C-alpha positions in Angstrom: 81.5 -108.3 -54.0 80.2 -108.3 -50.3 79.9 -105.5 -48.5 82.3 -105.2 -45.5 82.9 -102.6 -43.0 85.8 -100.0 -44.3 84.8 -100.6 -47.7 84.6 -97.4 -50.3 81.4 -97.0 -51.9 79.8 -94.6 -54.5 75.9 -93.4 -54.0 74.1 -94.3 -57.4 70.7 -92.7 -55.9 69.7 -90.4 -53.6 70.6 -86.5 -52.7 74.2 -87.9 -52.2 74.3 -89.5 -56.1 78.0 -89.6 -57.2 79.6 -89.2 -53.7 82.1 -91.6 -52.0 81.6 -92.8 -48.7 83.1 -95.3 -46.2 81.0 -98.2 -44.9 81.1 -97.8 -41.1 78.6 -100.3 -40.0 76.5 -103.2 -41.7 73.0 -103.4 -40.3 71.6 -106.4 -42.2 72.1 -107.9 -45.8 70.2 -104.9 -47.3 71.3 -101.6 -45.0 74.4 -100.3 -44.3 75.7 -97.0 -42.4 78.0 -95.0 -44.5 79.8 -91.8 -43.7 82.2 -89.3 -45.4 83.6 -87.7 -42.7 82.6 -84.1 -44.1 78.7 -83.8 -44.7 78.0 -87.1 -43.1 80.0 -87.6 -39.9 81.1 -91.0 -37.5 78.7 -89.8 -35.3 75.6 -89.4 -37.3 76.1 -91.8 -40.5 73.5 -92.2 -43.1 71.4 -95.3 -43.6 71.6 -96.7 -47.1 70.2 -99.6 -49.0 72.9 -101.8 -50.6 71.1 -101.7 -54.1 71.6 -97.9 -54.4 75.7 -98.5 -53.8 78.4 -99.0 -56.4 81.4 -101.0 -54.2 84.6 -100.1 -55.0 87.4 -102.7 -54.7 89.4 -100.7 -51.9 88.9 -101.2 -48.2 90.2 -98.5 -45.5 91.5 -100.4 -42.6 91.6 -99.0 -39.1 89.8 -95.7 -39.9 87.4 -94.6 -37.0 87.6 -90.6 -36.9 86.3 -88.0 -39.4 89.7 -86.7 -40.3 90.9 -90.3 -41.2 88.2 -90.9 -43.3 88.1 -87.2 -45.0 91.9 -87.9 -45.7 91.5 -91.2 -46.9 88.7 -90.5 -49.4 90.7 -87.8 -50.7 93.7 -89.5 -51.4 91.6 -92.3 -52.9 89.9 -89.7 -55.2 93.0 -88.3 -56.3 95.0 -91.5 -57.0 91.9 -92.9 -59.1 91.4 -89.4 -61.0 87.7 -89.8 -60.2 
């Protein structure tokens, strides 16, 4: 699956391994910016290589604030029993 803006991903490597994030921007074919609204805010997203991400099939539409991202990820995790 292609990486696109708003996609929910899970980190496979690094300090944040196992955590879920929303892709906020695509820099090139290998790097994206991700945030979770709590530890990684929209104002300071984390740069991540796409090979270190597991992609889900869920895309968050029109989510721009930290509060919206946090609540969307929370509902996603509760709904999927992750």
